[in-house]
N, CA, C and O atoms as a printed pandas DataFrame, in Angstrom:
     atom_number atom_name residue_name chain_id  residue_number  x_coord  y_coord  z_coord
0              1         N          MET        A               1   69.740  -73.029  145.767
1              2        CA          MET        A               1   70.552  -72.205  144.871
2              3         C          MET        A               1   71.268  -71.125  145.690
3              4         O          MET        A               1   70.615  -70.301  146.330
4              5         N          PRO        A               2   72.585  -71.126  145.673
5              6        CA          PRO        A               2   73.311  -70.140  146.493
6              7         C          PRO        A               2   73.242  -68.732  145.911
7              8         O          PRO        A               2   73.192  -68.545  144.695
8              9         N          TYR        A               3   73.239  -67.768  146.791
9             10        CA          TYR        A               3   73.258  -66.369  146.376
10            11         C          TYR        A               3   74.694  -65.898  146.471
11            12         O          TYR        A               3   75.323  -66.029  147.521
12            13         N          ASN        A               4   75.216  -65.351  145.389
13            14        CA          ASN        A               4   76.576  -64.825  145.412
14            15         C          ASN        A               4   76.508  -63.312  145.510
15            16         O          ASN        A               4   76.295  -62.621  144.514
16            17         N          ILE        A               5   76.689  -62.811  146.711
17            18        CA          ILE        A               5   76.613  -61.383  146.967
18            19         C          ILE        A               5   77.997  -60.917  147.390
19            20         O          ILE        A               5   78.548  -61.393  148.383
20            21         N          SER        A               6   78.551  -59.981  146.626
21            22        CA          SER        A               6   79.895  -59.506  146.952
22            23         C          SER        A               6   79.845  -58.445  148.038
23            24         O          SER        A               6   78.813  -57.814  148.269
24            25         N          THR        A               7   80.970  -58.265  148.691
25            26        CA          THR        A               7   81.086  -57.243  149.729
26            27         C          THR        A               7   80.841  -55.864  149.119
27            28         O          THR        A               7   80.265  -54.989  149.765
28            29         N          GLU        A               8   81.280  -55.675  147.868
29            30        CA          GLU        A               8   81.074  -54.397  147.177
30            31         C          GLU        A               8   79.582  -54.130  146.981
31            32         O          GLU        A               8   79.127  -53.000  147.153
32            33         N          GLN        A               9   78.829  -55.154  146.626
33            34        CA          GLN        A               9   77.386  -54.992  146.438
34            35         C          GLN        A               9   76.714  -54.606  147.749
35            36         O          GLN        A               9   75.809  -53.772  147.761
36            37         N          ILE        A              10   77.145  -55.198  148.839
37            38        CA          ILE        A              10   76.582  -54.874  150.149
38            39         C          ILE        A              10   76.890  -53.420  150.488
39            40         O          ILE        A              10   76.033  -52.704  151.007
40            41         N          ALA        A              11   78.113  -52.983  150.193
41            42        CA          ALA        A              11   78.503  -51.594  150.444
42            43         C          ALA        A              11   77.664  -50.638  149.597
43            44         O          ALA        A              11   77.270  -49.574  150.073
44            45         N          ASP        A              12   77.389  -51.010  148.342
45            46        CA          ASP        A              12   76.551  -50.180  147.468
46            47         C          ASP        A              12   75.158  -50.020  148.054
47            48         O          ASP        A              12   74.610  -48.918  148.069
48            49         N          VAL        A              13   74.587  -51.108  148.533
49            50        CA          VAL        A              13   73.248  -51.062  149.117
50            51         C          VAL        A              13   73.248  -50.199  150.375
51            52         O          VAL        A              13   72.290  -49.471  150.632
52            53         N          ALA        A              14   74.314  -50.281  151.150
53            54        CA          ALA        A              14   74.417  -49.462  152.358
54            55         C          ALA        A              14   74.435  -47.973  152.008
55            56         O          ALA        A              14   73.836  -47.161  152.712
56            57         N          LYS        A              15   75.125  -47.616  150.918
57            58        CA          LYS        A              15   75.164  -46.214  150.465
58            59         C          LYS        A              15   73.769  -45.751  150.050
59            60         O          LYS        A              15   73.358  -44.633  150.362
60            61         N          ILE        A              16   73.049  -46.616  149.348
61            62        CA          ILE        A              16   71.684  -46.295  148.925
62            63         C          ILE        A              16   70.799  -46.097  150.152
63            64         O          ILE        A              16   69.993  -45.169  150.200
64            65         N          ALA        A              17   70.953  -46.970  151.137
65            66        CA          ALA        A              17   70.160  -46.875  152.364
66            67         C          ALA        A              17   70.413  -45.545  153.068
67            68         O          ALA        A              17   69.492  -44.935  153.610
68            69         N          GLU        A              18   71.658  -45.109  153.053
69            70        CA          GLU        A              18   72.015  -43.838  153.683
70            71         C          GLU        A              18   71.281  -42.677  153.011
71            72         O          GLU        A              18   70.770  -41.784  153.685
72            73         N          LYS        A              19   71.234  -42.698  151.679
73            74        CA          LYS        A              19   70.528  -41.653  150.932
74            75         C          LYS        A              19   69.028  -41.723  151.203
75            76         O          LYS        A              19   68.364  -40.694  151.336
76            77         N          MET        A              20   68.504  -42.935  151.285
77            78        CA          MET        A              20   67.067  -43.119  151.503
78            79         C          MET        A              20   66.638  -42.626  152.881
79            80         O          MET        A              20   65.494  -42.213  153.067
80            81         N          GLN        A              21   67.548  -42.669  153.837
81            82        CA          GLN        A              21   67.231  -42.236  155.192
82            83         C          GLN        A              21   66.740  -40.789  155.192
83            84         O          GLN        A              21   65.868  -40.417  155.977
84            85         N          ARG        A              22   67.309  -39.984  154.306
85            86        CA          ARG        A              22   66.907  -38.581  154.209
86            87         C          ARG        A              22   65.499  -38.454  153.641
87            88         O          ARG        A              22   64.810  -37.463  153.886
88            89         N          LEU        A              23   65.078  -39.454  152.885
89            90        CA          LEU        A              23   63.756  -39.404  152.268
90            91         C          LEU        A              23   62.668  -39.906  153.211
91            92         O          LEU        A              23   61.651  -39.239  153.406
92            93         N          SER        A              24   62.884  -41.077  153.791
93            94        CA          SER        A              24   61.840  -41.682  154.605
94            95         C          SER        A              24   62.407  -42.722  155.566
95            96         O          SER        A              24   63.031  -43.689  155.130
96            97         N          PRO        A              25   62.197  -42.536  156.861
97            98        CA          PRO        A              25   62.676  -43.532  157.828
98            99         C          PRO        A              25   62.054  -44.908  157.588
99           100         O          PRO        A              25   62.682  -45.937  157.837
100          101         N          ARG        A              26   60.812  -44.908  157.101
101          102        CA          ARG        A              26   60.142  -46.179  156.829
102          103         C          ARG        A              26   60.816  -46.903  155.657
103          104         O          ARG        A              26   61.013  -48.117  155.694
104          105         N          ALA        A              27   61.161  -46.142  154.628
105          106        CA          ALA        A              27   61.863  -46.730  153.482
106          107         C          ALA        A              27   63.201  -47.300  153.932
107          108         O          ALA        A              27   63.615  -48.370  153.487
108          109         N          LEU        A              28   63.869  -46.575  154.818
109          110        CA          LEU        A              28   65.153  -47.048  155.336
110          111         C          LEU        A              28   64.979  -48.386  156.052
111          112         O          LEU        A              28   65.810  -49.284  155.914
112          113         N          ALA        A              29   63.906  -48.512  156.811
113          114        CA          ALA        A              29   63.661  -49.754  157.550
114          115         C          ALA        A              29   63.540  -50.942  156.590
115          116         O          ALA        A              29   64.052  -52.025  156.876
116          117         N          TYR        A              30   62.866  -50.742  155.456
117          118        CA          TYR        A              30   62.745  -51.815  154.465
118          119         C          TYR        A              30   64.107  -52.169  153.880
119          120         O          TYR        A              30   64.446  -53.345  153.741
120          121         N          VAL        A              31   64.888  -51.139  153.537
121          122        CA          VAL        A              31   66.208  -51.381  152.956
122          123         C          VAL        A              31   67.120  -52.047  153.977
123          124         O          VAL        A              31   67.900  -52.938  153.640
124          125         N          GLU        A              32   67.017  -51.607  155.226
125          126        CA          GLU        A              32   67.822  -52.189  156.297
126          127         C          GLU        A              32   67.545  -53.688  156.421
127          128         O          GLU        A              32   68.465  -54.488  156.594
128          129         N          GLY        A              33   66.283  -54.051  156.331
129          130        CA          GLY        A              33   65.909  -55.463  156.384
130          131         C          GLY        A              33   66.528  -56.241  155.235
131          132         O          GLY        A              33   67.015  -57.358  155.415
132          133         N          ALA        A              34   66.504  -55.638  154.050
133          134        CA          ALA        A              34   67.090  -56.287  152.875
134          135         C          ALA        A              34   68.600  -56.427  153.020
135          136         O          ALA        A              34   69.174  -57.451  152.648
136          137         N          VAL        A              35   69.243  -55.392  153.562
137          138        CA          VAL        A              35   70.693  -55.438  153.775
138          139         C          VAL        A              35   71.038  -56.529  154.784
139          140         O          VAL        A              35   71.984  -57.290  154.579
140          141         N          ASN        A              36   70.279  -56.607  155.867
141          142        CA          ASN        A              36   70.530  -57.637  156.879
142          143         C          ASN        A              36   70.369  -59.032  156.290
143          144         O          ASN        A              36   71.137  -59.940  156.606
144          145         N          MET        A              37   69.361  -59.196  155.429
145          146        CA          MET        A              37   69.145  -60.488  154.786
146          147         C          MET        A              37   70.319  -60.811  153.855
147          148         O          MET        A              37   70.808  -61.940  153.823
148          149         N          ALA        A              38   70.760  -59.801  153.101
149          150        CA          ALA        A              38   71.889  -59.990  152.186
150          151         C          ALA        A              38   73.154  -60.363  152.953
151          152         O          ALA        A              38   73.907  -61.242  152.536
152          153         N          LEU        A              39   73.378  -59.687  154.074
153          154        CA          LEU        A              39   74.551  -59.992  154.899
154          155         C          LEU        A              39   74.479  -61.412  155.442
155          156         O          LEU        A              39   75.486  -62.120  155.463
156          157         N          ALA        A              40   73.307  -61.829  155.878
157          158        CA          ALA        A              40   73.133  -63.182  156.409
158          159         C          ALA        A              40   73.397  -64.218  155.318
159          160         O          ALA        A              40   74.065  -65.223  155.562
160          161         N          LEU        A              41   72.873  -63.974  154.118
161          162        CA          LEU        A              41   73.098  -64.895  153.003
162          163         C          LEU        A              41   74.576  -64.926  152.633
163          164         O          LEU        A              41   75.141  -65.990  152.383
164          165         N          HIS        A              42   75.195  -63.750  152.602
165          166        CA          HIS        A              42   76.617  -63.635  152.262
166          167         C          HIS        A              42   77.455  -64.432  153.261
167          168         O          HIS        A              42   78.346  -65.191  152.879
168          169         N          GLU        A              43   77.155  -64.245  154.534
169          170        CA          GLU        A              43   77.885  -64.936  155.599
170          171         C          GLU        A              43   77.676  -66.446  155.493
171          172         O          GLU        A              43   78.625  -67.222  155.605
172          173         N          ASP        A              44   76.425  -66.855  155.275
173          174        CA          ASP        A              44   76.091  -68.271  155.175
174          175         C          ASP        A              44   76.812  -68.929  154.006
175          176         O          ASP        A              44   77.307  -70.050  154.125
176          177         N          ASN        A              45   76.870  -68.223  152.865
177          178        CA          ASN        A              45   77.499  -68.793  151.671
178          179         C          ASN        A              45   79.017  -68.769  151.732
179          180         O          ASN        A              45   79.681  -69.447  150.948
180          181         N          ASN        A              46   79.570  -67.997  152.653
181          182        CA          ASN        A              46   81.020  -67.910  152.757
182          183         C          ASN        A              46   81.561  -68.582  154.016
183          184         O          ASN        A              46   82.725  -68.411  154.378
184          185         N          THR        A              47   80.695  -69.349  154.675
185          186        CA          THR        A              47   81.107  -70.104  155.852
186          187         C          THR        A              47   81.336  -71.549  155.414
187          188         O          THR        A              47   80.434  -72.175  154.857
188          189         N          PRO        A              48   82.520  -72.078  155.657
189          190        CA          PRO        A              48   82.769  -73.473  155.262
190          191         C          PRO        A              48   81.785  -74.424  155.950
191          192         O          PRO        A              48   81.541  -74.330  157.154
192          193         N          LYS        A              49   81.234  -75.329  155.166
193          194        CA          LYS        A              49   80.271  -76.295  155.705
194          195         C          LYS        A              49   81.019  -77.537  156.193
195          196         O          LYS        A              49   81.898  -78.061  155.508
196          197         N          SER        A              50   80.655  -77.990  157.375
197          198        CA          SER        A              50   81.274  -79.217  157.880
198          199         C          SER        A              50   80.536  -80.419  157.299
199          200         O          SER        A              50   79.314  -80.396  157.154
200          201         N          ALA        A              51   81.275  -81.451  156.974
201          202        CA          ALA        A              51   80.677  -82.636  156.335
202          203         C          ALA        A              51   79.877  -83.459  157.323
203          204         O          ALA        A              51   79.310  -84.487  156.953
């Protein structure tokens, strides 16, 4: 099942991560991991597949 993640959604998560950094570096690390995963899924789903 493909994940449809828009660039805007990724930007929103990045803004949240920035705010979280002020709260806890550990929390930021978790969000950073989620953002990286989202970016990887986004890239994978938007890369043309060769037959």
